[in-house]
Structure formats: structure tokens, C-alpha cells
N, C-alpha and C positions, 0 to 999 in steps of 0.2 A: 428206734424201736423202744418201747418201754416194756420192762418185765417185772414181775412180782415174785416174791419168795413164797413157796407153798409146799405142802407135802402131800403126795399121792394117795389115793384111797380106791379101795376095791371092795365095794359093799360096806361091811362095818370094819374091814381090816385097813389099818392106816399104816402106810410105810414109815419107816424110821428116818429116812434121810430127806433133808430139804432139798428143792431144786428150783430153779428158775422157770417161769412160765411166761411166754410172750403174751402180752395183752391181746395181740391180734388173733390168737387161738382160742380165746374165751368166747364162748356162745352165749352164756348166761352166768348169772350170780344169783344165789339165794340163800336165806338164812334157814338153819335146821336146829330146831331144839334138841339138845342132848340131855339136859337135866332140867328141873324146874327152875325157870328163870335164867337158864344159861343156854346160849346158842352158838353156834359156829357158822362161819361163811363158807359156802361151797362154790367153787369155780367149776363150771361145766364145759368141757371142750366136745368136739364131736365124738370122741372115743373114750373119755376119761373124766374122772372128777378129782378135784383136789380140795384141801382144806386151806384156807387163808389164815394169815396171822393176826389180822385186825378186825374189829368188830364191823357189823354190817353197815352202820350209818357212815362210819369213817371210809370204808370201802366205797360205798356207793357215792359219796362226795367226790372222792378221787376219780372214779370212773366218769361222773358226770362232767368233770372239768377237762376230760380228754375228748373234746368235741369231735376231732378227725375219726375217732373210732366208732361214734354213731351208738353209744349206749343210751338207753332210755329207761327209766322206771316204769315197770309194767303193773306192778302189784306192791303191797306191803312187803318188803324184805325180798323183792324180786325186780332185778335189772337185766335187760337183754341186749345183745349186741345186733341191731338192725341189719348190719352188713351180712351177718349169718343167717337170717330168717328167709326161708324158701317161700312160704305162703302163708296166708292168714284165714281164719275161719270167723268171719264176722257174727254168726249166729251164736257160736258157742265161745267167742271171745278167747281164741287160741292163736299162738304164733308157732309154726312148725319149722323144724330144722332136721337134719340129718336124714334126709330123703323121706320126710314126712313120718319118721319113725318116732321122734320125740317132739315135745311141745312145751310151751310156757303158757300159763294163764295170764289174762290181762284182767285187771278190775274194770268194772263198769265206768268209774269215774274217769280212769285213764285211757279208755279205749279210743276215743276220738284223736287224741294226741298221738298215741302209739301208731294208729292206723295212718293218719295223715303224714307222719314222718316216714313210715314204711313206703308209703306210695311215692313220696317225694324222692327218697333215696333210690327207688327202683326205676323211676322215670329218667332221673339223671344218669343212672348208670346204663340204661338201655341206648 
């Protein structure tokens, strides 16, 4: 199992101590602007958020290479773990997780690829 080093975050408050996060616990990744021209990488789990140590492109490339975890780019600066997605909303191009309380958006250009992979994963899992 792979792990990444992160720091926890609650709202705008960032924990001081770094910790290891299991990649399997990551639901999605997105970038967030903090200052003009500067962004941070946010890792979302079912119940927490963490800040990563690397840039978004490097992080996305790393996660794309880990095929067994089924991460896929959903939008610019957004990557989703399809193993954690519970349902999709085709009309609004959304992926739901956490008992449908939370969602990720999918770009129009990536929708078909994301939807097809989601269906394939869920058909194999059934």
C-alpha cells in the first residue's frame, strides 16, 4: 500500500504536524488557490481534508500511474478515485460520494471517459 505525506486541515486551520495518508483513503484531489498565482493540493477523504507537499501536476501524474487505485482526471485540477464514487448525475456531470452528501464536478470534455470507467469498475465489482 502506498502512502503520501500530508498535513491535516480543518477549514482554514492547518495542523502543524505532518502525517502519512494511505492512498486508498483518498476520495479525490483538487487544487485550491491561496494567493494570486499560487495554489495548494487538497486531498479529500470521507471525513477530512489534507494539504499535500507537491504541486498539482506532479501529484496527478503520480496518481494516474497508480492504475490499481482507479484515479481519473475529472476536471482541470481535479482527480477522483472511482472506487469511492457511489453514483453519478449525468445531467449535472457530478460524481457523488460520502452517502451522496459530497460531490465532484466533471468537465464536459472528460465526462464520457469518466462515466465509462465508472460503469466498467462497477460492473466488474458486482
